[in-house]
N, CA, C and O atoms as CSV, one atom per row, in Angstrom:
chain,resi,resn,atom,element,x,y,z
A,1,MET,N,N,44.486,145.627,28.059
A,1,MET,CA,C,44.091,146.575,28.515
A,1,MET,C,C,44.427,148.251,29.011
A,1,MET,O,O,43.551,149.048,29.347
A,2,LEU,N,N,45.907,148.543,28.960
A,2,LEU,CA,C,46.172,149.500,29.065
A,2,LEU,C,C,45.806,150.594,27.886
A,2,LEU,O,O,45.414,151.752,28.033
A,3,ARG,N,N,46.114,149.694,26.393
A,3,ARG,CA,C,45.493,150.742,25.657
A,3,ARG,C,C,43.987,151.325,25.524
A,3,ARG,O,O,43.738,152.353,24.895
A,4,ILE,N,N,42.717,150.306,26.395
A,4,ILE,CA,C,41.356,150.620,26.484
A,4,ILE,C,C,41.598,152.256,27.337
A,4,ILE,O,O,41.069,153.360,27.203
A,5,ILE,N,N,42.475,151.803,28.068
A,5,ILE,CA,C,42.723,153.540,29.223
A,5,ILE,C,C,42.813,154.291,28.640
A,5,ILE,O,O,41.964,155.180,28.702
A,6,ILE,N,N,44.054,154.395,27.592
A,6,ILE,CA,C,44.967,155.358,27.584
A,6,ILE,C,C,43.916,156.170,26.027
A,6,ILE,O,O,44.085,157.373,25.824
A,7,ALA,N,N,42.924,155.365,25.091
A,7,ALA,CA,C,42.214,154.991,24.504
A,7,ALA,C,C,40.793,156.193,24.953
A,7,ALA,O,O,40.389,157.231,24.429
A,8,SER,N,N,40.390,155.433,26.109
A,8,SER,CA,C,39.021,156.428,26.793
A,8,SER,C,C,39.840,157.658,27.126
A,8,SER,O,O,39.719,158.590,26.331
A,9,ALA,N,N,40.516,157.801,27.986
A,9,ALA,CA,C,41.542,159.349,28.189
A,9,ALA,C,C,41.454,160.155,27.303
A,9,ALA,O,O,41.005,161.291,27.452
A,10,ALA,N,N,41.931,159.615,26.109
A,10,ALA,CA,C,42.461,160.873,24.838
A,10,ALA,C,C,40.700,160.743,24.467
A,10,ALA,O,O,40.385,161.908,24.714
A,11,PHE,N,N,39.701,160.218,24.138
A,11,PHE,CA,C,38.469,160.523,24.219
A,11,PHE,C,C,38.058,161.130,24.712
A,11,PHE,O,O,37.666,162.048,23.991
A,12,ALA,N,N,37.802,161.284,25.814
A,12,ALA,CA,C,37.295,162.385,27.590
A,12,ALA,C,C,37.819,164.078,27.324
A,12,ALA,O,O,37.121,165.091,27.373
A,13,SER,N,N,39.233,163.956,27.045
A,13,SER,CA,C,39.694,165.256,26.890
A,13,SER,C,C,39.466,165.348,25.616
A,13,SER,O,O,40.100,166.297,25.153
A,14,LEU,N,N,38.631,164.601,24.554
A,14,LEU,CA,C,38.574,165.091,23.163
A,14,LEU,C,C,37.307,166.297,23.538
A,14,LEU,O,O,37.223,167.513,23.366
A,15,LEU,N,N,36.418,165.259,24.127
A,15,LEU,CA,C,34.697,165.762,24.302
A,15,LEU,C,C,35.065,166.887,24.955
A,15,LEU,O,O,34.902,167.901,24.275
A,16,SER,N,N,35.748,167.156,26.632
A,16,SER,CA,C,36.273,168.378,27.011
A,16,SER,C,C,36.375,170.052,26.183
A,16,SER,O,O,35.874,171.172,26.290
A,17,ALA,N,N,37.282,169.377,25.414
A,17,ALA,CA,C,37.913,169.838,24.570
A,17,ALA,C,C,36.575,171.475,23.012
A,17,ALA,O,O,36.859,172.506,22.401
A,18,VAL,N,N,35.080,170.449,23.222
A,18,VAL,CA,C,34.520,171.022,22.589
A,18,VAL,C,C,33.604,171.605,23.380
A,18,VAL,O,O,33.040,170.728,24.034
A,19,PRO,N,N,33.113,172.884,23.673
A,19,PRO,CA,C,32.536,173.646,24.337
A,19,PRO,C,C,31.067,173.585,23.801
A,19,PRO,O,O,30.073,173.330,24.481
A,20,ALA,N,N,31.100,173.830,22.627
A,20,ALA,CA,C,30.418,173.918,21.797
A,20,ALA,C,C,28.603,173.572,21.633
A,20,ALA,O,O,27.503,174.051,21.356
A,21,LEU,N,N,29.691,171.811,22.237
A,21,LEU,CA,C,28.337,170.784,21.964
A,21,LEU,C,C,27.380,171.296,23.236
A,21,LEU,O,O,26.168,171.490,23.145
A,22,ALA,N,N,28.244,171.486,24.527
A,22,ALA,CA,C,27.745,171.525,25.881
A,22,ALA,C,C,26.821,172.581,26.120
A,22,ALA,O,O,26.352,172.581,27.258
A,23,ALA,N,N,26.423,173.508,25.330
A,23,ALA,CA,C,25.712,174.846,25.528
A,23,ALA,C,C,25.360,175.591,24.266
A,23,ALA,O,O,25.892,175.740,23.165
A,24,PRO,N,N,24.266,175.996,24.850
A,24,PRO,CA,C,23.524,176.371,23.016
A,24,PRO,C,C,23.736,177.944,22.473
A,24,PRO,O,O,23.708,178.984,23.132
A,25,ALA,N,N,23.943,177.760,21.125
A,25,ALA,CA,C,24.412,179.328,21.133
A,25,ALA,C,C,23.598,180.462,20.591
A,25,ALA,O,O,24.096,181.439,20.032
A,26,SER,N,N,22.000,180.229,20.837
A,26,SER,CA,C,20.982,181.195,20.472
A,26,SER,C,C,20.685,181.032,21.816
A,26,SER,O,O,21.118,180.224,22.637
A,27,VAL,N,N,19.622,182.209,21.937
A,27,VAL,CA,C,18.446,181.957,23.282
A,27,VAL,C,C,16.648,183.110,22.415
A,27,VAL,O,O,16.400,184.070,21.685
A,28,ARG,N,N,16.041,182.157,23.144
A,28,ARG,CA,C,14.337,182.741,22.235
A,28,ARG,C,C,14.136,184.298,22.834
A,28,ARG,O,O,14.438,184.269,24.027
A,29,VAL,N,N,13.875,185.165,22.567
A,29,VAL,CA,C,13.611,186.373,22.521
A,29,VAL,C,C,11.907,185.969,22.677
A,29,VAL,O,O,11.697,184.933,22.047
A,30,GLU,N,N,10.706,186.480,23.310
A,30,GLU,CA,C,9.655,186.172,23.198
A,30,GLU,C,C,8.939,187.883,23.664
A,30,GLU,O,O,9.429,188.824,24.289
A,31,GLY,N,N,7.877,187.721,23.148
A,31,GLY,CA,C,7.285,189.391,23.456
A,31,GLY,C,C,5.415,189.036,23.410
A,31,GLY,O,O,4.794,187.984,23.254
A,32,ILE,N,N,5.027,190.293,23.601
A,32,ILE,CA,C,3.126,190.571,23.476
A,32,ILE,C,C,3.413,191.465,22.856
A,32,ILE,O,O,3.430,192.546,23.444
A,33,ALA,N,N,3.703,191.437,21.673
A,33,ALA,CA,C,2.887,193.185,20.493
A,33,ALA,C,C,1.749,193.132,20.800
A,33,ALA,O,O,1.203,192.085,21.146
A,34,LEU,N,N,1.035,194.530,20.714
A,34,LEU,CA,C,-0.144,195.177,21.000
A,34,LEU,C,C,-0.221,195.280,19.357
A,34,LEU,O,O,0.747,195.548,18.646
A,35,THR,N,N,-1.302,195.066,18.980
A,35,THR,CA,C,-1.629,194.962,17.616
A,35,THR,C,C,-2.787,196.300,17.156
A,35,THR,O,O,-3.408,196.885,18.044
A,36,SER,N,N,-2.895,196.525,16.255
A,36,SER,CA,C,-3.757,197.906,16.099
A,36,SER,C,C,-4.996,197.848,16.660
A,36,SER,O,O,-5.508,198.958,16.801
A,37,SER,N,N,-5.816,196.689,17.120
A,37,SER,CA,C,-7.023,196.506,17.962
A,37,SER,C,C,-6.361,196.796,19.181
A,37,SER,O,O,-7.138,197.472,19.856
A,38,GLY,N,N,-5.535,196.649,19.651
A,38,GLY,CA,C,-5.638,196.782,20.966
A,38,GLY,C,C,-4.642,195.543,21.712
A,38,GLY,O,O,-3.929,195.482,22.713
A,39,THR,N,N,-4.950,194.836,20.864
A,39,THR,CA,C,-4.682,193.560,22.013
A,39,THR,C,C,-3.504,192.891,22.096
A,39,THR,O,O,-2.658,193.641,21.610
A,40,GLY,N,N,-2.814,191.508,22.584
A,40,GLY,CA,C,-1.862,191.246,22.428
A,40,GLY,C,C,-1.280,190.276,21.699
A,40,GLY,O,O,-1.474,189.234,22.324
A,41,ARG,N,N,-0.547,190.003,20.514
A,41,ARG,CA,C,0.035,188.724,20.014
A,41,ARG,C,C,1.156,188.064,20.282
A,41,ARG,O,O,2.192,188.697,20.074
A,42,VAL,N,N,1.211,187.459,20.505
A,42,VAL,CA,C,2.639,186.425,21.270
A,42,VAL,C,C,3.612,186.345,19.755
A,42,VAL,O,O,3.437,185.685,18.731
A,43,LEU,N,N,4.727,187.370,20.164
A,43,LEU,CA,C,5.733,187.045,19.101
A,43,LEU,C,C,7.338,186.623,19.597
A,43,LEU,O,O,7.701,186.837,20.754
A,44,ALA,N,N,8.315,185.949,18.490
A,44,ALA,CA,C,9.503,185.358,19.324
A,44,ALA,C,C,10.371,185.802,17.832
A,44,ALA,O,O,10.017,186.191,16.719
A,45,ALA,N,N,11.693,185.504,18.499
A,45,ALA,CA,C,12.812,185.839,17.762
A,45,ALA,C,C,13.976,185.086,18.460
A,45,ALA,O,O,14.348,185.013,19.631
A,46,THR,N,N,14.378,184.595,17.373
A,46,THR,CA,C,16.099,183.670,18.453
A,46,THR,C,C,17.030,184.717,17.574
A,46,THR,O,O,16.940,185.379,16.540
A,47,VAL,N,N,18.234,184.382,18.915
A,47,VAL,CA,C,18.893,185.420,18.479
A,47,VAL,C,C,20.305,184.421,18.696
A,47,VAL,O,O,20.462,183.635,19.630
A,48,GLU,N,N,20.908,184.582,17.998
A,48,GLU,CA,C,22.187,183.839,17.932
A,48,GLU,C,C,23.350,184.588,18.887
A,48,GLU,O,O,23.325,185.790,19.149
A,49,TYR,N,N,24.162,183.841,19.260
A,49,TYR,CA,C,25.573,184.553,19.525
A,49,TYR,C,C,26.929,183.571,19.312
A,49,TYR,O,O,28.106,183.890,19.484
A,50,GLY,N,N,26.545,182.665,19.012
A,50,GLY,CA,C,27.916,181.306,18.697
A,50,GLY,C,C,29.122,182.425,18.499
A,50,GLY,O,O,30.220,182.203,19.010
A,51,ASP,N,N,28.872,183.666,17.720
A,51,ASP,CA,C,30.562,184.008,17.254
A,51,ASP,C,C,30.841,185.106,18.322
A,51,ASP,O,O,31.550,186.082,18.079
A,52,LEU,N,N,30.263,184.894,19.468
A,52,LEU,CA,C,30.545,186.023,20.704
A,52,LEU,C,C,31.347,185.394,22.016
A,52,LEU,O,O,31.059,184.328,22.561
A,53,ASP,N,N,32.088,186.018,22.282
A,53,ASP,CA,C,33.102,185.285,23.619
A,53,ASP,C,C,32.208,186.211,24.575
A,53,ASP,O,O,32.078,187.434,24.522
A,54,LEU,N,N,31.554,185.186,25.573
A,54,LEU,CA,C,30.289,185.782,26.689
A,54,LEU,C,C,31.594,185.800,28.094
A,54,LEU,O,O,31.285,186.201,29.217
A,55,SER,N,N,32.985,185.310,27.763
A,55,SER,CA,C,33.186,185.554,29.007
A,55,SER,C,C,34.558,187.330,28.642
A,55,SER,O,O,35.762,187.323,28.896
A,56,THR,N,N,33.814,188.449,28.074
A,56,THR,CA,C,34.410,189.085,27.863
A,56,THR,C,C,33.505,190.216,27.685
A,56,THR,O,O,32.478,189.951,27.060
A,57,GLY,N,N,33.697,191.800,28.223
A,57,GLY,CA,C,32.571,192.645,28.258
A,57,GLY,C,C,31.746,192.903,27.275
A,57,GLY,O,O,30.521,193.027,27.293
A,58,GLN,N,N,32.970,193.021,25.881
A,58,GLN,CA,C,32.790,193.850,24.460
A,58,GLN,C,C,31.974,192.187,24.081
A,58,GLN,O,O,31.047,192.621,23.398
A,59,GLY,N,N,31.793,190.875,24.100
A,59,GLY,CA,C,31.141,190.108,23.972
A,59,GLY,C,C,30.028,189.891,24.339
A,59,GLY,O,O,29.139,189.382,23.656
A,60,ALA,N,N,29.946,190.273,25.522
A,60,ALA,CA,C,28.354,189.832,26.163
A,60,ALA,C,C,27.932,191.442,26.016
A,60,ALA,O,O,26.971,191.208,25.282
A,61,ALA,N,N,27.911,192.726,26.132
A,61,ALA,CA,C,28.071,194.513,25.379
A,61,ALA,C,C,26.857,193.999,24.237
A,61,ALA,O,O,25.683,194.367,24.201
A,62,ALA,N,N,27.561,193.022,23.326
A,62,ALA,CA,C,27.467,192.747,21.991
A,62,ALA,C,C,25.946,191.715,22.088
A,62,ALA,O,O,24.975,191.895,21.353
A,63,LEU,N,N,26.011,190.936,22.865
A,63,LEU,CA,C,24.809,190.049,22.865
A,63,LEU,C,C,23.574,191.064,23.395
A,63,LEU,O,O,22.496,190.852,22.840
A,64,TYR,N,N,23.591,191.918,24.193
A,64,TYR,CA,C,22.781,192.538,25.006
A,64,TYR,C,C,22.017,193.418,23.893
A,64,TYR,O,O,20.814,193.579,23.690
A,65,GLY,N,N,23.015,193.863,23.330
A,65,GLY,CA,C,22.527,194.948,21.820
A,65,GLY,C,C,21.427,194.268,20.704
A,65,GLY,O,O,20.523,194.820,20.076
A,66,ARG,N,N,21.916,192.709,20.715
A,66,ARG,CA,C,20.902,191.615,20.148
A,66,ARG,C,C,19.732,191.632,20.395
A,66,ARG,O,O,18.869,191.576,19.519
A,67,ILE,N,N,19.306,191.774,22.631
A,67,ILE,CA,C,18.675,191.011,22.809
A,67,ILE,C,C,17.324,192.197,23.193
A,67,ILE,O,O,16.211,192.011,23.684
A,68,GLU,N,N,18.049,193.484,22.699
A,68,GLU,CA,C,17.901,194.901,23.089
A,68,GLU,C,C,16.930,194.964,21.367
A,68,GLU,O,O,15.726,195.163,21.207
A,69,ASN,N,N,17.585,194.812,20.724
A,69,ASN,CA,C,16.841,194.734,19.493
A,69,ASN,C,C,15.923,193.858,18.829
A,69,ASN,O,O,15.211,194.074,17.848
A,70,ALA,N,N,16.064,192.802,19.552
A,70,ALA,CA,C,14.730,191.843,19.407
A,70,ALA,C,C,13.875,191.846,20.076
A,70,ALA,O,O,12.687,191.849,19.755
A,71,SER,N,N,14.459,191.845,21.418
A,71,SER,CA,C,13.410,192.458,22.102
A,71,SER,C,C,11.805,193.659,21.708
A,71,SER,O,O,10.585,193.660,21.877
A,72,ALA,N,N,12.937,194.558,21.087
A,72,ALA,CA,C,12.102,195.902,20.332
A,72,ALA,C,C,11.045,195.638,19.757
A,72,ALA,O,O,9.912,196.080,19.950
A,73,ALA,N,N,11.690,194.394,18.536
A,73,ALA,CA,C,11.334,193.483,17.141
A,73,ALA,C,C,10.029,192.794,17.859
A,73,ALA,O,O,8.880,193.053,17.501
A,74,VAL,N,N,10.351,191.887,18.912
A,74,VAL,CA,C,8.430,190.838,19.010
A,74,VAL,C,C,8.101,191.742,19.853
A,74,VAL,O,O,7.451,191.032,20.619
A,75,CYS,N,N,8.051,192.825,20.321
A,75,CYS,CA,C,7.055,193.853,21.466
A,75,CYS,C,C,6.767,194.275,20.463
A,75,CYS,O,O,7.544,194.533,21.383
A,76,GLY,N,N,6.393,194.772,19.225
A,76,GLY,CA,C,5.933,195.535,18.085
A,76,GLY,C,C,6.353,197.004,17.945
A,76,GLY,O,O,7.258,197.468,18.640
A,77,LYS,N,N,5.683,197.729,17.038
A,77,LYS,CA,C,6.308,199.103,16.536
A,77,LYS,C,C,6.116,199.840,18.263
A,77,LYS,O,O,5.356,199.506,19.172
A,78,LYS,N,N,7.119,200.902,18.193
A,78,LYS,CA,C,6.390,201.522,20.058
A,78,LYS,C,C,5.056,202.367,19.201
A,78,LYS,O,O,4.957,202.822,18.061
A,79,PRO,N,N,4.130,202.305,20.382
A,79,PRO,CA,C,2.693,203.120,20.101
A,79,PRO,C,C,3.014,204.803,20.481
A,79,PRO,O,O,4.011,205.365,20.935
A,80,PHE,N,N,2.117,205.125,20.202
A,80,PHE,CA,C,2.161,207.290,20.720
A,80,PHE,C,C,1.355,207.225,21.823
A,80,PHE,O,O,1.695,207.996,22.720
A,81,SER,N,N,0.306,206.486,22.058
A,81,SER,CA,C,-0.374,206.452,23.289
A,81,SER,C,C,0.289,206.107,24.320
A,81,SER,O,O,0.946,205.068,24.393
A,82,LYS,N,N,0.095,207.555,25.849
A,82,LYS,CA,C,1.001,206.870,27.096
A,82,LYS,C,C,0.633,205.438,27.453
A,82,LYS,O,O,1.512,204.681,27.865
A,83,ARG,N,N,-0.379,205.111,27.342
A,83,ARG,CA,C,-0.591,203.745,27.963
A,83,ARG,C,C,-0.189,202.717,27.243
A,83,ARG,O,O,0.380,201.806,27.844
A,84,ASP,N,N,-0.299,202.661,26.436
A,84,ASP,CA,C,0.346,201.741,25.035
A,84,ASP,C,C,2.026,201.624,25.365
A,84,ASP,O,O,2.695,200.601,25.512
A,85,VAL,N,N,2.337,202.667,25.408
A,85,VAL,CA,C,3.781,202.958,25.255
A,85,VAL,C,C,4.779,202.165,27.077
A,85,VAL,O,O,5.841,201.661,27.441
A,86,LYS,N,N,3.502,202.572,27.563
A,86,LYS,CA,C,3.841,201.919,29.248
A,86,LYS,C,C,4.383,200.532,28.913
A,86,LYS,O,O,5.562,200.183,28.977
A,87,ARG,N,N,3.038,199.592,28.444
A,87,ARG,CA,C,2.833,198.378,27.468
A,87,ARG,C,C,4.333,197.955,27.119
A,87,ARG,O,O,5.173,197.294,27.730
A,88,PHE,N,N,4.323,198.785,25.545
A,88,PHE,CA,C,5.555,198.893,25.219
A,88,PHE,C,C,7.170,198.675,26.049
A,88,PHE,O,O,7.927,197.712,25.928
A,89,GLU,N,N,7.293,199.467,26.592
A,89,GLU,CA,C,8.282,199.292,27.706
A,89,GLU,C,C,8.245,198.512,28.675
A,89,GLU,O,O,9.213,198.123,29.329
A,90,ALA,N,N,6.927,198.191,28.849
A,90,ALA,CA,C,7.606,196.741,30.167
A,90,ALA,C,C,7.598,195.098,29.225
A,90,ALA,O,O,8.057,194.042,29.659
A,91,CYS,N,N,6.917,195.320,27.826
A,91,CYS,CA,C,7.403,193.684,27.235
A,91,CYS,C,C,8.698,193.807,26.690
A,91,CYS,O,O,9.179,192.801,26.170
A,92,ARG,N,N,9.783,195.543,26.725
A,92,ARG,CA,C,10.697,195.189,25.816
A,92,ARG,C,C,11.520,194.887,26.876
A,92,ARG,O,O,12.646,194.463,26.618
A,93,ALA,N,N,11.056,195.069,28.404
A,93,ALA,CA,C,12.133,194.658,29.653
A,93,ALA,C,C,12.300,193.380,30.103
A,93,ALA,O,O,13.272,192.740,30.506
A,94,LYS,N,N,11.118,193.146,29.945
A,94,LYS,CA,C,10.465,191.728,30.213
A,94,LYS,C,C,11.135,190.688,29.439
A,94,LYS,O,O,11.582,189.687,29.998
A,95,ALA,N,N,11.227,190.871,28.203
A,95,ALA,CA,C,11.727,190.063,27.110
A,95,ALA,C,C,13.070,190.376,27.280
A,95,ALA,O,O,13.708,189.680,26.490
A,96,ALA,N,N,13.597,190.890,27.748
A,96,ALA,CA,C,14.934,191.456,27.523
A,96,ALA,C,C,15.608,190.711,28.487
A,96,ALA,O,O,16.740,190.240,28.374
A,97,ALA,N,N,14.500,190.588,29.896
A,97,ALA,CA,C,15.107,189.608,30.808
A,97,ALA,C,C,15.060,188.158,31.569
A,97,ALA,O,O,15.511,187.558,32.545
A,98,SER,N,N,14.367,188.045,30.658
A,98,SER,CA,C,13.950,186.490,30.636
A,98,SER,C,C,14.964,186.115,29.228
A,98,SER,O,O,15.153,184.910,29.395
A,99,ALA,N,N,15.484,186.386,28.332
A,99,ALA,CA,C,16.495,186.251,27.504
A,99,ALA,C,C,17.930,186.395,28.451
A,99,ALA,O,O,18.807,185.549,28.277
A,100,VAL,N,N,18.084,187.213,29.198
A,100,VAL,CA,C,19.714,187.275,29.409
A,100,VAL,C,C,19.557,186.131,30.541
A,100,VAL,O,O,20.286,185.150,30.393
A,101,ALA,N,N,18.679,186.148,31.668
A,101,ALA,CA,C,18.592,185.003,32.453
A,101,ALA,C,C,18.219,183.704,32.108
A,101,ALA,O,O,18.055,182.855,32.984
A,102,ALA,N,N,18.057,183.447,30.854
A,102,ALA,CA,C,17.948,181.989,30.114
A,102,ALA,C,C,19.696,181.851,29.628
A,102,ALA,O,O,20.247,180.769,29.831
A,103,VAL,N,N,20.357,182.807,29.097
A,103,VAL,CA,C,21.938,182.379,28.806
A,103,VAL,C,C,22.932,182.399,29.972
A,103,VAL,O,O,24.066,181.949,29.804
A,104,ASN,N,N,22.455,183.021,31.413
A,104,ASN,CA,C,22.963,182.702,32.562
A,104,ASN,C,C,24.451,182.912,32.213
A,104,ASN,O,O,25.251,181.988,32.361
A,105,ALA,N,N,24.871,184.252,31.699
A,105,ALA,CA,C,26.340,184.762,31.671
A,105,ALA,C,C,26.103,185.924,32.444
A,105,ALA,O,O,25.178,186.723,32.296
A,106,PRO,N,N,27.561,185.970,33.783
A,106,PRO,CA,C,27.533,186.573,34.682
A,106,PRO,C,C,27.628,188.056,33.948
A,106,PRO,O,O,26.756,188.893,34.181
A,107,LEU,N,N,28.890,188.384,32.921
A,107,LEU,CA,C,29.314,189.209,32.007
A,107,LEU,C,C,27.763,190.038,31.372
A,107,LEU,O,O,27.564,191.250,31.456
A,108,LEU,N,N,26.970,189.204,30.857
A,108,LEU,CA,C,25.458,189.876,30.010
A,108,LEU,C,C,24.918,190.561,31.331
A,108,LEU,O,O,24.571,191.743,31.309
A,109,ALA,N,N,24.837,189.597,32.776
A,109,ALA,CA,C,23.978,190.141,33.412
A,109,ALA,C,C,24.128,191.590,33.742
A,109,ALA,O,O,23.323,192.520,33.712
A,110,GLU,N,N,25.675,191.498,34.136
A,110,GLU,CA,C,25.846,192.902,34.388
A,110,GLU,C,C,25.943,193.919,33.174
A,110,GLU,O,O,26.117,195.062,33.595
A,111,ALA,N,N,25.890,193.851,32.010
A,111,ALA,CA,C,25.997,194.301,30.950
A,111,ALA,C,C,24.072,195.042,31.132
A,111,ALA,O,O,23.648,196.190,31.267
A,112,ALA,N,N,23.511,193.926,31.056
A,112,ALA,CA,C,21.751,194.215,31.370
A,112,ALA,C,C,21.573,195.335,32.280
A,112,ALA,O,O,20.900,196.347,32.083
A,113,ALA,N,N,22.396,194.965,33.502
A,113,ALA,CA,C,22.211,195.790,34.375
A,113,ALA,C,C,22.705,197.076,34.516
A,113,ALA,O,O,22.215,197.887,35.302
A,114,GLY,N,N,23.836,197.351,33.652
A,114,GLY,CA,C,24.544,198.767,33.486
A,114,GLY,C,C,23.322,199.707,32.291
A,114,GLY,O,O,23.115,200.914,32.174
A,115,LYS,N,N,22.841,198.751,31.711
A,115,LYS,CA,C,22.376,199.365,30.214
A,115,LYS,C,C,23.244,200.717,29.499
A,115,LYS,O,O,22.900,201.162,28.404
């Protein structure tokens, strides 16, 4: 009986030492890109961040940069008309905000707020 309890405790401590299994290391960034006809098309990108430590400002800032780049990519090429520029910027802002919220990391939210 004592062996089972010790083995169970050892297994439980092993599981708690593997945080990567508990949280995803990627986030989906979605946006509506303007097409040449002026209509929108939903595009998405996956941003990986398993190599970053989001408990540091540097890691959070690096992930926010990746999210910003992905947001620009999924919202299409930057347009030239004032109306379309506003739509493009709104798309980027919404896509980035959604991805930041999905990750749910306090320092990432700070990085996004500080831009």
